[in-house]
C-alpha positions in Angstrom: -15.0 124.2 55.5 -14.3 125.3 51.9 -16.1 128.4 50.7 -19.2 127.8 48.6 -20.7 130.8 46.7 -24.2 131.7 47.9 -27.1 133.4 46.3 -26.0 136.7 47.9 -22.9 136.8 45.8 -24.4 137.2 42.3 -22.6 139.8 40.2 -19.7 140.1 42.6 -16.5 141.7 41.4 -13.0 140.4 42.2 -11.5 141.3 45.6 -8.8 143.8 45.6 -5.9 145.1 47.7 -6.1 148.3 49.7 -3.6 150.7 48.1 -2.4 154.1 49.2 -0.7 156.2 46.6 1.9 158.6 48.2 2.9 161.9 46.5 2.6 165.6 46.5 -1.0 165.4 45.2 -2.0 163.6 48.3 -3.1 160.1 49.3 -5.7 158.2 47.3 -7.2 155.2 49.1 -8.9 152.7 47.0 -9.3 149.0 46.2 -7.1 148.1 43.3 -7.9 145.0 41.3 -5.0 142.6 41.0 -4.6 139.5 38.8 -6.0 136.9 41.2 -3.7 137.9 44.1 -5.5 139.3 47.1 -4.7 140.3 50.7 -7.6 138.4 52.0 -10.9 136.6 51.1 -13.2 138.8 53.1 -16.6 140.4 52.4 -18.6 143.4 53.5 -21.7 142.2 55.2 -24.7 144.4 54.6 -27.5 144.0 57.2 -30.8 145.6 56.3 -34.3 144.2 57.0 -35.6 145.6 53.7 -34.8 143.2 50.8 -34.9 145.7 48.0 -32.9 148.3 49.9 -30.1 145.9 50.8 -29.8 144.3 47.4 -29.7 147.7 45.7 -27.1 148.9 48.2 -24.9 145.8 47.6 -25.0 146.3 43.8 -24.4 150.0 44.0 -21.4 149.7 46.3 -19.8 147.0 44.1 -20.4 149.1 41.0 -18.6 152.1 42.6 -15.3 150.6 43.6 -16.0 148.7 46.8 -13.6 146.0 45.6 -14.8 143.4 48.1 -17.6 140.9 47.8 -20.9 142.2 49.4 -23.2 139.8 51.2 -26.7 141.2 51.9 -28.8 139.7 54.7 -31.9 140.8 56.5 -30.5 140.2 60.0 -27.6 138.9 61.9 -29.6 135.8 62.6 -29.9 135.1 58.9 -26.2 135.4 58.5 -25.6 133.0 61.4 -27.8 130.4 59.6 -25.9 130.9 56.3 -22.4 131.7 57.6 -20.9 128.6 56.2 -21.7 129.7 52.7 -20.3 133.2 53.2 -16.8 134.6 53.0 -15.2 135.7 56.2 -16.5 139.2 57.2 -14.1 142.1 56.9 -16.6 144.8 57.7 -20.3 145.2 58.5 -22.6 147.9 57.1 -25.7 148.0 59.3 -28.6 150.1 57.8 -30.7 151.2 60.7 -32.8 153.6 58.5 -34.9 155.8 60.8 -34.5 153.7 64.0 -33.3 155.6 67.1 -30.2 155.0 69.2 -32.1 154.9 72.4 -34.1 151.8 71.3 -33.1 148.9 73.5 -33.5 146.4 70.6 -31.1 148.4 68.4 -28.3 148.7 71.1 -28.6 145.0 71.7 -28.4 144.3 68.0 -25.2 146.4 67.6 -23.7 144.7 70.7 -24.5 141.3 69.2 -23.0 142.2 65.8 -19.8 143.7 67.3 -19.3 140.7 69.6 -20.2 138.0 67.0 -18.1 139.5 64.2 -15.2 141.0 66.0 -12.7 142.2 64.9 -14.6 143.3 61.8 -15.6 147.0 62.2 -19.3 147.9 62.2 -20.3 151.0 60.2 -23.8 152.4 60.8 -25.9 153.8 57.9 -28.8 156.0 59.1 -31.4 158.3 57.7 -30.3 161.3 59.8 -27.1 162.8 61.2 -28.2 163.8 64.7 -25.3 164.4 67.0 -26.7 162.4 69.9 -27.5 159.5 67.6 -23.9 159.5 66.2 -22.3 159.6 69.7 -24.6 156.8 70.9 -23.6 154.6 68.0 -19.9 155.1 68.6 -20.4 154.3 72.3 -22.1 151.1 71.3 -19.0 150.1 69.5 -19.6 151.3 65.9 -16.6 152.4 63.9 -18.4 154.8 61.7 -21.7 156.6 61.2 -22.9 157.4 57.6 -26.0 159.5 57.0 -28.0 158.5 53.9 -27.5 162.1 52.7 -24.0 161.4 51.5 -23.0 160.1 48.1 -22.1 156.5 47.4 -18.4 157.3 46.9 -18.2 158.7 50.4 -19.9 155.5 51.7 -17.3 153.4 49.9 -14.5 155.5 51.4 -16.0 155.3 54.9 -16.0 151.5 54.7 -12.4 151.4 53.4 -11.4 153.7 56.3 -13.0 151.4 58.8 -11.3 148.3 57.2 -8.0 150.2 57.4 -8.5 150.8 61.2 -10.0 154.3 61.1 -13.3 155.7 62.2 -15.6 157.8 59.9 -17.5 160.6 61.7 -19.5 163.2 59.9 -18.1 166.6 60.7 -21.1 168.6 59.6 -22.9 171.6 61.1 -24.2 169.6 64.1 -21.0 167.8 64.9 -18.7 170.2 66.8 -15.2 169.5 68.0 -16.4 169.8 71.6 -19.0 167.1 71.1 -16.5 164.9 69.3 -14.2 165.1 72.2 -16.7 163.0 74.2 -15.9 160.1 71.9 -12.2 160.5 71.1 -9.6 161.6 73.6 -8.9 165.3 74.1 -5.3 164.7 72.9 -6.7 163.5 69.5 -9.3 166.2 69.1 -7.6 169.3 70.4 -5.5 171.2 68.0 -2.0 171.3 69.4 -0.5 174.8 69.8 2.5 173.7 67.8 0.2 173.3 64.8 -1.4 176.7 65.0 2.0 178.4 65.3 3.1 176.8 62.0 -0.2 176.4 60.0 -3.3 178.3 59.4 -6.4 177.1 61.3 -7.7 175.3 58.1 -4.3 173.7 57.5 -4.2 172.6 61.1 -7.6 170.8 60.5 -6.2 169.1 57.4 -3.1 168.1 59.4 -5.2 166.4 62.1 -7.0 164.5 59.4 -3.8 163.5 57.7 -2.5 162.1 61.0 -5.5 159.8 61.2 -4.8 158.5 57.7 -7.9 159.9 56.1 -8.2 160.1 52.3 -8.6 163.4 50.5 -12.2 162.6 49.7 -13.1 162.1 53.3 -11.2 165.2 54.4 -13.0 167.3 51.8 -16.4 166.0 52.9 -15.8 166.4 56.6 -14.4 170.0 56.2 -16.9 171.0 53.6 -14.1 171.7 51.0 -13.5 170.7 47.4 -11.1 167.8 47.0 -8.8 170.1 44.9 -8.7 172.6 47.8 -7.6 169.8 50.1 -4.8 169.0 47.7 -3.7 172.6 47.7 -3.6 172.6 51.5 -1.6 169.4 51.6 1.0 170.8 49.1 1.4 173.9 51.3 1.7 171.8 54.4 4.4 169.7 52.7 6.3 172.9 51.7 6.2 174.2 55.3 7.5 170.9 56.6 9.9 170.4 53.7 8.4 167.0 53.1 8.3 165.2 49.8 5.3 162.9 50.4 2.5 162.2 52.9 4.5 159.5 54.7 7.2 162.0 55.5 4.6 164.6 56.6 3.1 162.1 59.1 6.6 161.2 60.4 7.6 164.9 60.9 4.3 165.7 62.5 4.6 162.9 65.0 8.2 164.0 65.8 6.9 167.6 66.3 4.0 166.7 68.5 5.7 164.1 70.8 
């Protein structure tokens, strides 16, 4: 069936292509507008039971560089009724507000969304950043957990990371590497000895983030650093590896850690 614009699409901006800029200054991940040529025709589906909240969120995300159409619905059931008038879903942003992970209805809702909209990643937006809550959501199949305490730019980056195949996890005071290891494999989470022999502890943390393809803004947020400081660390890492760009850094790191 041909796509027919719906009432949820008012004010949409053109879709864009996901671009990574390589260079000594680091990688910038964003959606770049192109002249009518796009990688896909997908949208970000915002699911929030509160009408004003979801409409404001859709408008704000689009105004801050989301680069994809945003469809806002009150429930997955509403989307199912109107799916023929929506673009294919590239990612889902589910706003659970203050709901708790141990609620049976919530776990069932997430399971339904991940099953119904696979392979589109599901990113959770919540009022808190409780560690147990975060881990539960990831176990339910979510590909990211965003507390409402973050800025809108971080939210946009987190969605872009999920679309690109990554997972956004808040690495704040309550999220320790030991706890994160229950979600990701120990091989991914543990800092290899080879890294700490070559790099400082902070550089090793940046290296681990680089290997996961995270953008500078996300690295800065997760490590509680300024983005300019992250760029300095990346330049020093490149010097130690004698690399000219981030692609070469990733290649040499993979060779080193095999």
